[in-house]
N, C-alpha and C positions, 0 to 999 in steps of 0.2 A: 154298556153301563157298568161302572165300577163302584165299589163301596165309597170311594172318595167323591163321587158325583151326587152330592146331597140334593141338588136341585132336581136331577133326574129321578132319584128315589122318591122324592116328595110328589113330583108330578105323576109318577106311576101309581103311587098310593092313592092320590086324589082320583085318578082315572078308575082304579079298581073299585073304590067306594061308590062312585057314580054308577057302576055296572052291577052292583050287588043286588041280588034278587030279594034278600031279606034285609030290612032296614038295620044297618049296623048300630044305629043309635039305640035301638031297642035292646040289642045284645049287651051294649054297654050299661044301659040302665038296669037290666036284669042282674048282670054281674055285680055292679056296684051296690045296687039295692039289697041284694042278698048278703053281701059282705057287711054292709052297714047294719042291716037288720039283725043278723046273727050276733054281731058285736054288741049291739044294744040289748039283745035278749040275754046274752051271757052276763053283761054288766048288771042288768036288772035282777037276774037270779042270784048273782053273787051278793048284791045288796040285801036281798031278802034273807039269804043264808047268813050273812054277817049280822043282821038284826036278830035272827034266831040264836046265833052263837052268843050274842051279847045278853040274851034273855035267859040263858041256861047257866045260872050261877051255882056255886057250891059244888061239893064232891059228888052229889047225886047226879049232876048233869055232865060230869066229865066224859062219860061214854058218848052221850049225844053230841057234845061239842066236838069230840074227835071224829065222829061220823060226818058231821056237817062240814068240818074243816077239810076232811078228805074229799068230800063231794065238791067243795069249792075249788080245791086244787086240781081235781080231775077235770072239772068243767073248763077251767082256764087252759089246761094242757091240751084238751081235745080241740079247743078253738085254735090254738097256736099250730097244732099239727095238721089241721084240716086246711089251713090257709094256703100252703104251697100247692096242694092238689087242686084247689079251686082256681088259683092263679094260672095254672097250666092250661085250664080250659079256655080262657079268653085268648091266650096266645094261639091255641089250636084253631079257634073259630076265625080269627083274623088271618091266620096263615092260609086257610081255605079261601077267604075272600081275596087275598093277594094273588091266589092262583086261579081266580075266576071260577071257583067252585061255590056251590050253595052251602051257606052256613045256617045253622039253626040253634035255638036255645039248648037243645040236647047236647050240642058240641061242648057246652060249658062244663059238662061232667067228665070230659076226657081224662083229666088228671086222676079221677077216682077209678075209671075203667083201666087205667094203666098204673094202678096203685103200686105194685111191686117195683117196677123200674123207676118210677118217680121217687118213691121212698129211698131206694138205694142211691139214686142220683143226689138227692139232698143230703143224705148221710155222708157220702163220699166227699161232696163239695164242702160240707160243713167241717169235716175232719181236716181237709186241706187248709181252710182258713183258720181253724183253731190252732193247727200246728204253726202257722205263720204268726198268729197272735202270741203264742207262748215263746216263740223265737224272739219276737220284738220285745216282750217283757224282759227276757234274759239280757238281751243286748242293750235295751233302753235303760234298764236299772244299772247296768255297768257304766254306761255313759254318764248317767246322772250322778253316780257316786264319785266319779273322777273329776267332776266339774265343781266350781264354787257354788252351784245351785244346791248341793247336798249339805252345805255348812249348817243351816238351821236344824236339819235332821240329826247331824252328828252332835251338835250342841245339846240336844235332848237325850240322845241314846247313850253317849259316852258316860255321863254321870250315872245313868241307870245301870249300865254294865259294871262300872267300878263299884257301885254300892252292892250289887249282887255278888261280885267276886269277894268283897270284904266280909260279907255275912255268910258266904258259902251257900247262898240260896240257889235252888235248882230251877227257879222260874222268876220272871220279872213281875213285880207288883206295880201296876200302872193305874193311877187314879184317872177320873174322867177328864180333868183339865189337861193332864199330860197326854192322854190319848187324843184329845182334840187337837192339841198342838202338833202331835206326830202326823195326824192326818193332813193338817194344813201344810206342814213342811214337805209333804210328798206331792203337793199340787204342781210344782214346776216339772215333775217327771211326766205328767200327763201329755203336754204338748210334744215331748220327745217321743213318747210311745205312739201318738197319733201320726206324727210325721213318718216314723219308721213303718208303721202299718200301711199307710197310704202308699208309700214308695214301693212296698213289696206286694201288697194285695191288689192295688188298682190295676196294674198290668195283667196280673193273673185273672182278675175278674173279667176283663175284656176278652182274654183268651178262652175262657170257659163259658162265656155268656150264651153262646149258641147251643149249648147242650140241652136247654129246655125245649128248643124247637126240634132238635135231632131225636129226642126221646119219643116224640109223637109221630115219627115217620112210619112206624109199623111195629109189629110184634118182635121182629128180630133185632131191634135196636135196644141194646142194654145200656145200663148206666155208665159203665166204664168205657164202652165203645162211644157213647155220646160225648163224654169228656175228651177222649183222645181225638175224635173227629173234629170237635169244636176247636181244640188246640191247633189242629192241622189247617183248617179252613181260615182261621184268623191270623195265621202266621204272616207277618208283614202288613196286616190289614187292620190290626186292632186300633190304630190311630184314626182310621176312617170311622169306626164305630164311635170312638170318643168324640170326634168332631160332629157326628150326627147328633149325639147327646147334647153337645153344646148349642147346636142350632135350635134345640127345643128348650133353651134355658128359661124362657118366659113361662112355659107350662110348669116346670119344676118350681119356679119362684111362686107361682100361684098356689101350688100345693103347700109350700111352706107357710104361706099366708093363711090358708085354711087351717093348718095345724095351730097357728096362734089363736084362731077363733076357738078351736077345740079346747085348748088349755087356758083360755082367757080367765076362767074363774080362779086359777092358781096364780096367774100373772097379775091380776087386778090389785091385790094388796101391795105388791112391790111397786105398782104404778100409782099408789095412793088413791085408788078407786074403791069405793064402798058399794057393794052390790045390794039391792033392796030385797034379796031373798036368801034362804038358807043355802048352805054349801051343797047339799044333795040336789036341791032344785036347780041351783046354778050349774052344776055339773051336767044335769040332764038337758037343760036349756041350751047350753053351748055345744053339747054333743049333737043334738038334733039340728042345730044351725050349721054345724060343721058338716054333718051328713048331707044336708040339703045343698050346701055350697059345693061339696065334692061331687055329688050327682050332677049338678049343673055344669061343673067344669069338665067332667068326663063325657057328658052328653054332647057338649059343644065341640070338644077337641080329642077326646079319648080314642074314638074310632080311627081318626086320622093318624094319631101317634102309633097305635098298635099296628095299623096297616103298613106304615112306613118302616117299622122295625121288621115286619114279616117280609117286605120287599127287600130290605137290607140282608136278611138271612138268605133268601134265594139268590141274591146277587153274590154273596160270598160263596155259595155252593157253585155257582156258575164260574166264578173266578178260579175256584179250586178244581175245576173240571170234574165236578161230581154231578151225576144225574139227579134231577129233582123229581122224586117220584110223585105220582098222583095219589093223594091220601084217600083211602076208602074207609068208610065208617066201620065196615065189617072187620077191618084189621084189628080193631081194639076190642072186639066182642070176646 
């Protein structure tokens, strides 16, 4: 079986799921439920903190407002930082299932048990994509400026620069209306940046994608080694991964639909729909509905999806003539 054999990968995944000793759907529900629950808890605490900040007016409350705002930012940052470590756990659990090993809820904490390597992996990978983004901004802005698309921007900027030169001003004075016009004139540059980023980042994403699995193979697998090995085993096979993603288009389409449910309270006014409750209650109602739909979606097909990708990873290892080690829980202790 090769990475291009999507039917074989899916059949193998279905077979592994049927042989699993622990119900994979329970693993999915635990993982998704914790993710949704923590997000809801953080949102609720942020709401309470925001209410407290709003109630501390005057100079006497400036210290308390600063403390509450710091706590609010720290809570949001902690949630964002914890997510990648939690996501690693579900990949690890289904990698064990794909290898006919026993998986358990404790496997979902693998990302936290491999905290150092996972952290370094995410930092290295983020740095790579940030560098690509900055390169795209430089190249994209240059392309934008030499095309007719920049004409509205120049029509606003040139008079401002000439006025500043005539008055020997050291800075530009821009009113709100002019600033809004400047922002609107930059809108045509966004598609250019997106196209450039996709052209450069998408192939790289598929080449580095297997690093998440490699980082779980044992204590000796470091972040840089995982990225390098992922690059090697996907050489000439990244398109197979992309086509596997395309074969699951229906799942990702359903995910997008659930996001529309999540943000329906924000979309409703644009659609001319008036909701019969306050904005805060609407936000809570649609988030709970979104969480329920997401859990239903993952319970139904999430385990199949994760197992298929785990089988694809082992297939890539096999094609690259790499041994596929048996994962032992004590390797991460």
